[in-house]
gemmi code that builds the backbone of each chain (N, CA, C; Angstrom):
import gemmi

chains = {
    "A": [
        ("UNK", (-22.922, 23.353, 14.439), (-23.738, 24.611, 13.948), (-24.333, 25.303, 15.319)),
        ("UNK", (-23.947, 26.584, 15.063), (-24.851, 27.151, 16.265), (-26.045, 27.439, 16.040)),
        ("UNK", (-27.254, 26.863, 17.161), (-28.809, 26.971, 16.874), (-29.320, 27.863, 17.887)),
        ("UNK", (-29.911, 28.630, 17.222), (-31.083, 29.185, 18.394), (-32.089, 29.259, 17.760)),
        ("UNK", (-33.122, 28.508, 18.603), (-34.282, 28.720, 17.934), (-35.310, 29.047, 18.870)),
        ("UNK", (-36.540, 29.495, 18.072), (-37.698, 30.437, 19.204), (-38.943, 29.519, 19.059)),
        ("UNK", (-39.721, 29.801, 19.866), (-40.974, 28.900, 19.768), (-41.947, 28.868, 19.039)),
        ("UNK", (-42.212, 30.221, 18.135), (-43.142, 30.157, 17.476), (-42.663, 31.295, 16.109)),
        ("UNK", (-43.208, 30.925, 14.837), (-42.944, 31.858, 14.011), (-43.321, 32.878, 13.723)),
        ("UNK", (-44.662, 32.906, 14.310), (-45.885, 33.680, 14.165), (-46.943, 33.611, 15.383)),
        ("UNK", (-47.240, 34.661, 15.830), (-47.987, 34.737, 17.064), (-49.352, 35.631, 16.974)),
        ("UNK", (-50.333, 35.191, 17.321), (-51.851, 36.581, 17.008), (-52.037, 36.247, 18.407)),
        ("UNK", (-52.160, 37.510, 19.342), (-52.663, 37.540, 20.750), (-53.822, 38.926, 20.620)),
        ("UNK", (-53.905, 39.067, 21.891), (-55.411, 39.870, 22.197), (-54.406, 40.812, 23.059)),
        ("UNK", (-55.277, 42.176, 23.238), (-54.572, 43.003, 23.676), (-54.983, 43.051, 25.414)),
        ("UNK", (-54.256, 42.837, 26.404), (-54.371, 42.557, 27.829), (-53.818, 40.772, 28.249)),
        ("UNK", (-53.503, 40.013, 26.973), (-53.199, 38.545, 27.117), (-51.662, 38.917, 27.513)),
        ("UNK", (-51.364, 37.528, 28.412), (-49.932, 37.590, 28.872), (-49.425, 36.394, 27.797)),
        ("UNK", (-48.008, 36.773, 27.180), (-47.522, 36.482, 26.094), (-46.211, 35.652, 26.501)),
        ("UNK", (-45.951, 34.541, 26.171), (-44.564, 34.023, 26.599), (-43.954, 33.636, 25.171)),
        ("UNK", (-42.622, 34.174, 25.168), (-41.813, 33.944, 23.682), (-40.467, 33.385, 24.271)),
        ("UNK", (-40.420, 31.720, 23.932), (-39.564, 31.230, 24.351), (-37.965, 30.937, 23.473)),
        ("UNK", (-36.892, 30.655, 23.854), (-35.672, 31.293, 22.899), (-34.934, 29.793, 23.647)),
        ("UNK", (-34.442, 29.003, 23.159), (-33.369, 28.017, 23.196), (-31.989, 27.709, 22.476)),
        ("UNK", (-30.764, 27.889, 23.235), (-29.908, 27.821, 22.090), (-29.091, 26.698, 22.656)),
        ("UNK", (-28.450, 26.131, 21.841), (-27.434, 24.604, 21.924), (-26.292, 24.962, 21.741)),
        ("UNK", (-25.163, 26.340, 22.268), (-24.138, 26.121, 22.100), (-23.326, 26.269, 23.467)),
        ("UNK", (-24.337, 26.344, 24.243), (-23.872, 26.543, 26.033), (-23.063, 27.946, 26.198)),
        ("UNK", (-23.601, 29.071, 25.361), (-23.298, 30.316, 25.589), (-23.947, 30.980, 26.688)),
        ("UNK", (-22.779, 31.777, 27.023), (-23.137, 32.302, 28.672), (-24.449, 33.510, 28.149)),
        ("UNK", (-23.904, 33.959, 27.423), (-25.090, 35.490, 26.971), (-26.571, 35.096, 26.111)),
        ("UNK", (-27.513, 35.905, 26.332), (-28.371, 35.641, 25.866), (-29.149, 36.991, 25.597)),
        ("UNK", (-30.314, 37.247, 24.771), (-30.485, 38.833, 24.259), (-31.745, 38.243, 23.997)),
        ("UNK", (-32.801, 39.802, 24.137), (-33.844, 39.773, 23.286), (-34.265, 41.002, 22.614)),
        ("UNK", (-34.219, 41.050, 21.534), (-34.598, 42.498, 20.150), (-35.850, 42.838, 19.835)),
        ("UNK", (-36.270, 43.735, 19.558), (-37.563, 43.832, 18.754), (-37.120, 44.479, 17.550)),
        ("UNK", (-37.267, 44.247, 16.205), (-37.331, 44.748, 15.407), (-38.116, 45.714, 14.487)),
        ("UNK", (-38.179, 46.692, 14.254), (-39.335, 47.621, 13.631), (-38.768, 48.316, 12.538)),
        ("UNK", (-39.394, 48.294, 11.826), (-38.911, 49.508, 10.520), (-38.637, 50.707, 10.719)),
        ("UNK", (-37.199, 51.137, 10.182), (-37.437, 52.533, 10.263), (-36.219, 52.440, 11.558)),
        ("UNK", (-36.287, 51.535, 13.057), (-36.007, 51.681, 13.890), (-34.310, 50.731, 14.303)),
        ("UNK", (-34.768, 49.630, 12.969), (-33.329, 48.781, 13.393), (-34.043, 47.825, 14.550)),
        ("UNK", (-32.536, 46.793, 15.490), (-32.979, 46.219, 16.402), (-32.656, 46.848, 17.491)),
        ("UNK", (-33.632, 46.589, 18.659), (-33.555, 47.575, 19.936), (-33.765, 46.504, 21.160)),
        ("UNK", (-32.653, 46.417, 22.218), (-32.590, 45.857, 22.859), (-33.407, 46.070, 24.084)),
        ("UNK", (-34.177, 44.866, 24.397), (-35.043, 44.739, 25.495), (-34.649, 44.557, 26.843)),
        ("UNK", (-34.489, 43.162, 26.760), (-33.285, 42.409, 27.677), (-32.481, 41.782, 27.663)),
        ("UNK", (-31.238, 41.399, 28.444), (-29.811, 40.326, 28.106), (-29.580, 39.915, 29.763)),
        ("UNK", (-28.733, 38.563, 29.345), (-28.486, 37.845, 30.628), (-27.244, 37.452, 30.296)),
        ("UNK", (-26.513, 37.758, 31.647), (-25.034, 37.129, 31.347), (-25.008, 36.016, 31.915)),
        ("UNK", (-26.102, 35.759, 32.940), (-25.927, 34.179, 33.146), (-27.331, 33.601, 33.565)),
        ("UNK", (-27.521, 32.368, 33.963), (-28.605, 31.774, 34.787), (-29.104, 33.120, 35.677)),
        ("UNK", (-30.440, 33.002, 35.902), (-31.165, 33.674, 36.607), (-31.033, 35.332, 36.911)),
        ("UNK", (-29.915, 35.471, 36.011), (-29.507, 36.984, 36.080), (-30.061, 37.710, 35.006)),
        ("UNK", (-30.217, 38.946, 34.950), (-30.668, 39.523, 33.885), (-30.900, 41.396, 33.621)),
        ("UNK", (-30.839, 41.576, 33.082), (-30.245, 43.024, 32.746), (-30.716, 44.129, 31.741)),
        ("UNK", (-31.764, 44.999, 31.932), (-32.217, 45.830, 31.222), (-31.566, 46.325, 30.071)),
        ("UNK", (-32.302, 46.333, 28.834), (-31.618, 46.891, 27.941), (-32.379, 48.335, 27.644)),
        ("UNK", (-32.085, 48.308, 26.588), (-32.974, 49.659, 25.705), (-34.421, 50.474, 26.086)),
        ("UNK", (-35.041, 49.360, 25.670), (-36.637, 49.546, 26.019), (-37.248, 48.442, 26.553)),
        ("UNK", (-36.926, 48.369, 27.984), (-37.801, 47.555, 29.006), (-39.236, 47.096, 29.020)),
        ("UNK", (-39.708, 48.215, 29.012), (-41.051, 48.948, 29.783), (-42.062, 47.859, 28.878)),
        ("UNK", (-42.602, 47.292, 29.627), (-43.904, 45.993, 29.599), (-43.165, 44.952, 29.105)),
        ("UNK", (-41.935, 44.792, 29.275), (-41.613, 43.265, 29.108), (-40.573, 42.895, 30.565)),
        ("UNK", (-40.675, 41.304, 30.880), (-40.279, 40.887, 31.585), (-39.433, 39.530, 30.907)),
        ("UNK", (-38.348, 39.408, 31.503), (-37.544, 37.866, 31.460), (-37.523, 37.188, 32.713)),
        ("UNK", (-37.234, 35.597, 31.895), (-36.682, 34.856, 32.811), (-35.651, 33.876, 32.232)),
        ("UNK", (-34.577, 33.457, 33.033), (-33.333, 32.582, 32.942), (-33.226, 31.540, 34.112)),
        ("UNK", (-34.048, 30.708, 33.830), (-33.832, 29.282, 34.743), (-32.518, 28.444, 34.685)),
        ("UNK", (-32.862, 28.145, 33.225), (-31.630, 27.465, 33.290), (-30.409, 28.165, 31.834)),
        ("UNK", (-29.469, 27.511, 31.699), (-28.533, 28.160, 30.784), (-28.801, 28.220, 29.379)),
        ("UNK", (-29.670, 27.415, 28.821), (-29.827, 27.518, 27.284), (-31.316, 27.776, 27.003)),
        ("UNK", (-31.817, 28.246, 27.805), (-33.191, 29.001, 27.865), (-33.585, 30.278, 28.455)),
        ("UNK", (-34.314, 31.290, 27.343), (-34.198, 32.903, 27.770), (-35.613, 32.660, 27.386)),
        ("UNK", (-36.548, 33.090, 28.319), (-37.896, 34.039, 27.925), (-38.318, 35.221, 27.935)),
        ("UNK", (-38.818, 35.361, 27.105), (-39.928, 37.504, 27.158), (-41.390, 36.530, 27.201)),
        ("UNK", (-41.250, 37.949, 28.452), (-42.590, 37.510, 28.403), (-43.344, 38.874, 28.394)),
        ("UNK", (-44.406, 39.102, 27.722), (-45.109, 40.424, 27.635), (-46.521, 40.206, 28.758)),
        ("UNK", (-46.603, 41.125, 29.652), (-47.451, 41.005, 31.352), (-48.671, 41.041, 30.902)),
        ("UNK", (-49.032, 41.812, 29.894), (-50.412, 42.427, 29.375), (-50.171, 43.133, 27.979)),
        ("UNK", (-50.275, 42.215, 26.780), (-50.105, 42.654, 25.583), (-50.711, 44.118, 25.384)),
        ("UNK", (-49.959, 44.621, 24.529), (-50.756, 45.549, 23.660), (-50.438, 46.021, 22.377)),
        ("UNK", (-51.023, 46.604, 21.356), (-50.804, 46.752, 19.855), (-49.567, 47.309, 19.781)),
        ("UNK", (-48.705, 47.971, 20.992), (-47.679, 48.984, 20.436), (-46.574, 48.027, 20.778)),
        ("UNK", (-47.125, 46.244, 20.941), (-46.112, 45.736, 20.867), (-46.010, 44.470, 19.863)),
        ("UNK", (-46.749, 45.071, 19.055), (-46.804, 44.593, 17.592), (-45.466, 44.245, 16.973)),
        ("UNK", (-44.447, 43.492, 16.776), (-43.399, 43.576, 16.158), (-42.759, 42.165, 15.829)),
        ("UNK", (-41.178, 41.845, 15.011), (-40.543, 40.849, 15.414), (-39.630, 40.821, 16.423)),
        ("UNK", (-39.725, 39.786, 17.088), (-38.913, 39.820, 17.969), (-37.726, 38.558, 17.991)),
        ("UNK", (-36.652, 38.988, 18.318), (-35.725, 38.350, 17.630), (-34.418, 37.830, 18.991)),
        ("UNK", (-34.485, 36.788, 19.429), (-33.616, 35.881, 20.259), (-32.087, 35.904, 20.107)),
        ("UNK", (-30.930, 35.910, 20.565), (-29.536, 35.969, 20.300), (-28.739, 35.650, 21.379)),
        ("UNK", (-27.688, 34.857, 21.068), (-26.946, 34.465, 22.207), (-25.387, 34.466, 21.933)),
        ("UNK", (-24.811, 34.774, 23.063), (-23.054, 34.824, 22.173), (-22.057, 34.309, 23.599)),
        ("UNK", (-20.508, 34.247, 22.997), (-20.015, 33.379, 24.249), (-19.369, 34.665, 24.739)),
        ("UNK", (-18.886, 34.366, 25.796), (-17.529, 35.517, 25.957), (-16.395, 34.781, 26.126)),
        ("UNK", (-16.155, 33.719, 25.377), (-15.355, 33.156, 24.957), (-14.878, 32.846, 23.236)),
        ("UNK", (-15.961, 33.269, 22.556), (-16.212, 32.831, 21.077), (-15.578, 34.351, 20.677)),
        ("UNK", (-16.042, 33.795, 19.289), (-15.364, 35.515, 18.205), (-16.320, 36.609, 19.283)),
        ("UNK", (-15.190, 37.660, 19.178), (-15.741, 38.833, 20.116), (-16.876, 39.402, 19.447)),
        ("UNK", (-17.763, 39.566, 20.409), (-19.171, 39.659, 20.192), (-20.166, 39.334, 19.328)),
        ("UNK", (-19.846, 38.524, 18.284), (-20.550, 37.803, 17.242), (-21.808, 37.378, 18.551)),
        ("UNK", (-23.158, 37.600, 17.775), (-23.730, 37.161, 18.333), (-24.952, 36.486, 17.263)),
        ("UNK", (-25.633, 35.340, 17.953), (-25.946, 34.100, 16.826), (-27.536, 34.760, 16.886)),
        ("UNK", (-28.214, 34.303, 16.108), (-29.578, 35.079, 15.740), (-30.635, 33.441, 15.988)),
        ("UNK", (-32.119, 33.844, 16.677), (-32.711, 32.530, 16.097), (-33.623, 33.457, 14.896)),
        ("UNK", (-34.684, 32.401, 14.521), (-35.413, 33.186, 13.275), (-36.488, 34.254, 13.474)),
        ("UNK", (-36.779, 34.414, 14.583), (-37.948, 35.595, 14.829), (-38.529, 34.878, 15.331)),
        ("UNK", (-39.586, 35.428, 16.201), (-41.327, 35.307, 16.152), (-41.523, 36.860, 15.960)),
        ("UNK", (-43.031, 36.597, 14.960), (-43.770, 37.959, 14.110), (-45.164, 37.892, 15.298)),
        ("UNK", (-45.081, 38.886, 16.220), (-46.208, 38.825, 17.044), (-47.021, 39.948, 16.561)),
        ("UNK", (-48.280, 39.657, 16.724), (-49.863, 40.690, 16.059), (-50.338, 40.771, 17.585)),
        ("UNK", (-50.254, 41.991, 18.261), (-51.745, 41.996, 19.268), (-52.430, 43.237, 18.657)),
        ("UNK", (-53.876, 42.077, 18.479), (-55.302, 42.827, 18.197), (-55.753, 43.296, 19.234)),
    ],
    "B": [
        ("UNK", (-31.287, 58.817, 21.828), (-30.420, 59.352, 21.429), (-30.019, 57.879, 19.878)),
        ("UNK", (-29.614, 58.098, 18.828), (-29.077, 56.819, 18.063), (-27.688, 57.125, 17.919)),
        ("UNK", (-27.117, 56.182, 18.367), (-25.723, 56.285, 18.708), (-25.185, 55.495, 17.282)),
        ("UNK", (-25.630, 54.573, 16.763), (-25.319, 54.049, 15.867), (-26.303, 54.709, 14.531)),
        ("UNK", (-26.163, 54.947, 13.557), (-26.982, 55.685, 12.123), (-26.599, 55.243, 10.607)),
        ("UNK", (-27.497, 54.473, 10.304), (-27.480, 54.134, 8.856), (-28.390, 55.010, 8.019)),
        ("UNK", (-27.910, 55.761, 7.511), (-28.896, 57.246, 7.178), (-29.170, 56.943, 5.473)),
        ("UNK", (-29.028, 55.791, 5.208), (-29.935, 55.445, 3.434), (-30.496, 54.130, 4.129)),
        ("UNK", (-32.176, 54.367, 4.135), (-32.665, 53.066, 4.434), (-32.501, 52.148, 3.176)),
        ("UNK", (-32.320, 52.683, 1.954), (-32.655, 51.602, 0.733), (-31.308, 52.014, -0.299)),
        ("UNK", (-30.885, 51.231, -0.929), (-29.984, 51.415, -1.986), (-30.290, 50.371, -2.875)),
        ("UNK", (-30.030, 50.548, -4.225), (-30.382, 49.756, -5.260), (-29.239, 49.829, -6.188)),
        ("UNK", (-28.635, 48.430, -6.754), (-27.255, 48.341, -7.462), (-27.690, 47.608, -8.513)),
        ("UNK", (-26.949, 47.323, -9.703), (-26.460, 46.713, -10.760), (-26.184, 45.394, -10.373)),
        ("UNK", (-26.638, 44.258, -10.696), (-25.417, 43.194, -10.718), (-24.250, 43.052, -10.853)),
        ("UNK", (-23.140, 42.566, -10.614), (-21.837, 42.827, -10.912), (-21.064, 44.398, -10.567)),
        ("UNK", (-21.904, 44.996, -10.034), (-21.644, 46.458, -9.840), (-21.307, 46.539, -7.824)),
        ("UNK", (-20.401, 47.680, -7.855), (-20.121, 47.877, -5.943), (-21.480, 48.008, -5.445)),
        ("UNK", (-21.753, 47.376, -4.343), (-22.477, 47.727, -3.236), (-21.998, 48.771, -2.301)),
        ("UNK", (-22.036, 50.051, -1.797), (-21.162, 50.621, -0.612), (-22.725, 50.908, 0.479)),
        ("UNK", (-22.406, 50.299, 1.447), (-23.297, 50.514, 2.718), (-22.699, 51.000, 3.609)),
        ("UNK", (-23.183, 52.503, 4.257), (-22.756, 53.395, 5.076), (-22.977, 53.101, 6.732)),
        ("UNK", (-22.312, 53.424, 7.654), (-22.893, 53.559, 8.695), (-22.053, 54.905, 9.387)),
        ("UNK", (-23.022, 55.422, 10.665), (-21.936, 56.680, 11.188), (-22.245, 56.283, 12.779)),
        ("UNK", (-21.405, 56.476, 13.242), (-21.313, 56.285, 14.983), (-20.927, 57.743, 15.457)),
        ("UNK", (-21.186, 57.791, 17.259), (-21.496, 59.061, 17.710), (-20.298, 58.768, 18.899)),
        ("UNK", (-20.368, 57.456, 19.246), (-19.285, 57.101, 20.792), (-18.267, 56.880, 20.332)),
        ("UNK", (-17.274, 57.582, 20.486), (-15.841, 57.367, 20.543), (-15.196, 55.761, 21.155)),
        ("UNK", (-16.374, 55.729, 22.388), (-15.505, 54.437, 23.159), (-16.016, 52.974, 22.288)),
        ("UNK", (-16.543, 52.978, 21.190), (-17.231, 51.844, 20.971), (-15.676, 51.266, 20.265)),
        ("UNK", (-15.082, 49.942, 20.115), (-13.996, 49.445, 19.905), (-14.323, 48.434, 18.875)),
        ("UNK", (-15.374, 48.176, 18.531), (-15.662, 46.842, 17.226), (-17.018, 47.138, 17.182)),
        ("UNK", (-16.973, 46.747, 15.926), (-17.917, 46.884, 14.782), (-18.374, 45.839, 14.001)),
        ("UNK", (-19.488, 45.467, 13.682), (-20.203, 44.022, 13.205), (-20.780, 44.333, 12.293)),
        ("UNK", (-21.073, 43.912, 10.692), (-22.110, 43.865, 9.744), (-22.839, 42.423, 9.899)),
        ("UNK", (-24.222, 42.594, 9.908), (-25.003, 41.471, 9.925), (-26.064, 41.649, 8.794)),
        ("UNK", (-26.465, 40.734, 8.093), (-27.487, 40.545, 6.862), (-28.575, 39.778, 7.109)),
        ("UNK", (-29.773, 40.495, 6.846), (-30.717, 39.814, 7.336), (-32.009, 39.389, 6.252)),
        ("UNK", (-32.621, 38.460, 5.748), (-33.440, 38.078, 4.950), (-34.819, 38.309, 5.811)),
        ("UNK", (-35.555, 38.832, 4.671), (-36.985, 38.470, 5.521), (-37.669, 37.138, 6.068)),
        ("UNK", (-38.065, 37.227, 7.116), (-38.977, 36.094, 7.852), (-37.151, 35.062, 8.558)),
        ("UNK", (-36.326, 35.701, 8.583), (-34.745, 34.983, 9.336), (-34.375, 35.833, 10.151)),
        ("UNK", (-33.807, 35.369, 10.743), (-32.830, 35.864, 12.249), (-31.805, 36.754, 11.341)),
        ("UNK", (-30.722, 37.533, 11.454), (-30.154, 38.219, 11.092), (-29.064, 37.210, 11.160)),
        ("UNK", (-27.788, 37.489, 10.326), (-26.636, 36.471, 10.631), (-25.493, 37.382, 10.451)),
        ("UNK", (-24.475, 37.057, 10.880), (-23.324, 37.636, 11.089), (-22.455, 37.618, 9.408)),
        ("UNK", (-21.978, 38.918, 8.998), (-21.179, 39.089, 8.068), (-19.837, 39.103, 7.978)),
        ("UNK", (-19.045, 40.125, 8.414), (-18.218, 40.601, 8.845), (-17.973, 41.753, 9.919)),
        ("UNK", (-17.051, 41.632, 10.308), (-16.550, 42.238, 11.937), (-15.149, 43.241, 11.488)),
        ("UNK", (-14.712, 44.548, 12.001), (-13.861, 44.910, 12.203), (-13.518, 45.984, 13.566)),
        ("UNK", (-12.061, 45.396, 14.272), (-11.884, 46.246, 15.154), (-11.111, 47.810, 15.127)),
        ("UNK", (-11.046, 48.487, 16.148), (-10.932, 49.612, 16.243), (-9.155, 50.037, 15.853)),
        ("UNK", (-8.462, 48.833, 15.915), (-7.586, 49.075, 16.012), (-6.799, 48.821, 14.265)),
        ("UNK", (-8.215, 48.322, 13.744), (-7.753, 48.171, 12.042), (-8.678, 49.328, 11.533)),
        ("UNK", (-8.353, 49.741, 10.239), (-8.781, 50.282, 9.201), (-9.465, 49.859, 8.021)),
        ("UNK", (-9.595, 48.625, 7.900), (-9.560, 47.218, 6.969), (-9.604, 45.960, 7.127)),
        ("UNK", (-11.130, 45.125, 6.679), (-11.060, 43.720, 6.743), (-11.680, 43.463, 5.873)),
        ("UNK", (-11.222, 42.346, 5.160), (-11.853, 41.545, 4.047), (-12.138, 39.961, 4.310)),
        ("UNK", (-13.098, 39.934, 3.436), (-13.637, 38.543, 3.435), (-14.062, 38.426, 2.626)),
        ("UNK", (-13.259, 37.492, 1.359), (-14.229, 37.442, -0.149), (-14.425, 38.679, -0.706)),
        ("UNK", (-15.763, 38.709, -1.105), (-16.198, 39.667, -1.480), (-16.835, 41.437, -0.720)),
        ("UNK", (-16.262, 40.732, 0.407), (-16.807, 41.779, 1.157), (-15.774, 42.432, 1.924)),
        ("UNK", (-15.739, 43.692, 1.937), (-14.711, 44.401, 3.183), (-15.359, 45.635, 3.621)),
        ("UNK", (-15.135, 45.588, 4.672), (-15.265, 46.663, 5.918), (-14.514, 47.753, 5.858)),
        ("UNK", (-14.452, 49.025, 5.917), (-13.869, 50.260, 5.918), (-14.132, 50.822, 7.292)),
        ("UNK", (-12.728, 51.236, 8.040), (-13.019, 51.989, 9.643), (-12.566, 53.708, 9.527)),
        ("UNK", (-13.254, 54.285, 9.289), (-12.727, 55.882, 9.795), (-12.728, 56.191, 10.964)),
        ("UNK", (-11.818, 56.300, 11.791), (-12.100, 56.543, 13.242), (-12.220, 57.937, 13.495)),
        ("UNK", (-11.694, 58.423, 12.791), (-11.775, 60.151, 13.068), (-13.057, 60.984, 12.294)),
        ("UNK", (-13.088, 60.155, 11.430), (-15.018, 60.632, 11.326), (-16.185, 59.647, 11.746)),
        ("UNK", (-15.714, 58.673, 12.504), (-16.963, 57.939, 12.795), (-17.604, 56.907, 11.739)),
        ("UNK", (-16.914, 56.646, 11.271), (-17.536, 56.419, 10.175), (-17.258, 54.764, 9.256)),
        ("UNK", (-17.853, 53.537, 8.967), (-17.588, 52.734, 8.702), (-18.439, 52.423, 7.173)),
        ("UNK", (-17.810, 51.885, 6.335), (-18.590, 51.479, 5.026), (-18.136, 49.859, 5.180)),
        ("UNK", (-19.497, 49.214, 4.619), (-19.412, 47.660, 3.977), (-19.370, 47.697, 2.320)),
        ("UNK", (-18.184, 46.967, 1.840), (-18.084, 47.011, 0.371), (-18.660, 45.648, -0.328)),
        ("UNK", (-19.351, 45.835, -1.475), (-19.539, 44.218, -1.727), (-19.521, 44.507, -3.493)),
        ("UNK", (-18.523, 43.344, -3.397), (-17.932, 43.561, -5.257), (-17.479, 41.757, -5.393)),
        ("UNK", (-17.965, 41.405, -6.328), (-18.863, 42.335, -7.439), (-20.638, 41.976, -6.476)),
        ("UNK", (-21.723, 42.377, -6.443), (-22.907, 42.516, -6.172), (-23.289, 41.120, -6.914)),
        ("UNK", (-24.370, 40.957, -5.841), (-24.995, 39.397, -6.890), (-26.337, 39.480, -6.222)),
        ("UNK", (-27.614, 39.346, -7.369), (-28.838, 39.402, -6.233), (-29.090, 38.526, -4.952)),
        ("UNK", (-28.423, 37.247, -5.095), (-28.623, 37.126, -3.984), (-28.098, 37.936, -2.536)),
        ("UNK", (-27.313, 39.013, -2.670), (-27.073, 40.076, -1.653), (-28.258, 40.487, -1.389)),
        ("UNK", (-29.499, 40.498, -2.400), (-30.675, 41.644, -1.604), (-30.758, 40.695, -0.467)),
        ("UNK", (-31.062, 42.071, 0.685), (-31.501, 41.520, 2.069), (-31.633, 43.288, 3.039)),
        ("UNK", (-31.664, 42.847, 4.139), (-31.378, 44.045, 4.710), (-30.139, 43.986, 5.587)),
        ("UNK", (-28.993, 44.946, 5.720), (-27.983, 44.808, 6.341), (-27.673, 45.926, 7.626)),
        ("UNK", (-27.715, 45.702, 9.063), (-27.311, 46.450, 9.668), (-25.850, 46.152, 10.087)),
        ("UNK", (-24.983, 47.550, 10.602), (-24.206, 47.818, 11.038), (-24.488, 47.705, 12.798)),
        ("UNK", (-23.433, 47.358, 13.482), (-23.388, 47.559, 14.861), (-22.499, 47.643, 15.824)),
        ("UNK", (-22.149, 48.246, 16.767), (-21.054, 48.468, 17.412), (-21.602, 47.815, 18.881)),
        ("UNK", (-20.174, 47.773, 19.561), (-19.854, 46.819, 20.616), (-20.291, 47.633, 21.718)),
        ("UNK", (-20.830, 47.329, 22.705), (-21.380, 48.559, 23.633), (-21.575, 47.890, 25.442)),
        ("UNK", (-20.064, 47.624, 25.864), (-20.446, 47.436, 27.246), (-20.067, 45.872, 27.038)),
        ("UNK", (-19.141, 45.525, 26.595), (-19.017, 44.174, 26.112), (-19.904, 42.798, 25.892)),
        ("UNK", (-20.213, 42.928, 25.302), (-21.406, 41.518, 24.543), (-22.554, 42.135, 23.977)),
        ("UNK", (-22.645, 43.386, 24.403), (-24.138, 44.254, 23.841), (-24.031, 44.832, 22.772)),
        ("UNK", (-24.485, 44.578, 21.886), (-24.272, 45.356, 20.935), (-25.255, 46.485, 20.582)),
        ("UNK", (-24.687, 47.657, 20.016), (-25.965, 48.636, 19.576), (-26.091, 48.555, 17.806)),
        ("UNK", (-27.313, 48.621, 17.452), (-27.575, 48.279, 16.073), (-27.878, 49.552, 15.600)),
        ("UNK", (-27.582, 49.969, 13.926), (-28.042, 50.789, 12.926), (-29.903, 50.654, 12.695)),
        ("UNK", (-30.247, 50.952, 11.621), (-31.846, 51.371, 11.338), (-32.116, 50.527, 10.682)),
        ("UNK", (-30.771, 49.747, 9.643), (-30.319, 48.669, 8.522), (-30.859, 49.806, 7.036)),
        ("UNK", (-30.161, 49.053, 6.279), (-30.324, 49.581, 4.916), (-30.869, 48.411, 4.003)),
        ("UNK", (-31.976, 48.788, 3.151), (-32.437, 47.424, 2.152), (-31.548, 47.860, 1.029)),
        ("UNK", (-30.791, 46.507, 0.636), (-30.131, 46.332, -0.535), (-30.808, 45.639, -1.105)),
        ("UNK", (-30.863, 46.354, -2.906), (-31.651, 45.330, -3.892), (-30.622, 45.392, -5.185)),
        ("UNK", (-30.098, 43.987, -5.401), (-29.333, 43.959, -6.768), (-30.040, 43.754, -7.879)),
        ("UNK", (-29.861, 43.927, -9.105), (-31.098, 43.696, -9.814), (-30.278, 43.173, -11.031)),
        ("UNK", (-30.856, 42.230, -11.675), (-30.238, 41.178, -12.441), (-30.078, 42.180, -13.956)),
    ],
}
model = gemmi.Model(1)
for chain_id, residues in chains.items():
    chain = gemmi.Chain(chain_id)
    for i, (resn, *xyz) in enumerate(residues, 1):
        res = gemmi.Residue()
        res.name, res.seqid = resn, gemmi.SeqId(i, " ")
        for name, pos in zip(("N", "CA", "C"), xyz):
            atom = gemmi.Atom()
            atom.name, atom.element = name, gemmi.Element(name[0])
            atom.pos, atom.b_iso = gemmi.Position(*pos), 0.0
            res.add_atom(atom)
        chain.add_residue(res)
    model.add_chain(chain)
structure = gemmi.Structure()
structure.add_model(model)
structure.setup_entities()
């Protein structure tokens, strides 16, 4: 089974803190994605990566950065957390050779910024 | 600009009856669509998909219909079961490998 894991299920941080969200997949997928899910807005793409050390902005990259030093790991960084970044964060991965565009998701990290 | 829209935030259905979840899109370049199911405190899981060269795809109790001229797709669940209660997201392929998601519809199946 494809497994995507995220480092924390729940996280509480203070405004201005630097926050790291980690995601690891065990299926040797080339592509990895970070989304946030907010009520009434669905899943919105923050950043994605097609390969190690490669990254591209999604639809809402402001306030975020990412790092992909190894193929299996994709990190989302909030440089200075703000209350409007309180959200559910979801990591996903897929393969260019797999079932077309099916993305496999981790369990999510519920981040609260106070 | 919401390119994929699910206009019904919620839907309530009786167990055993049909659930129909709807999704509209605006970009005619989308050529592949997926439905995901999400339980609270879990990540979305893939349910069913359809290519734009087809108008129907069926998998057990789940059927997805695509009407390209109307830029509309729907997910039918027959018969609905209480375990189907979840949030359902439709998604469209965008620039190969990226997906654009709708806002989600929360389905509640009552015993």
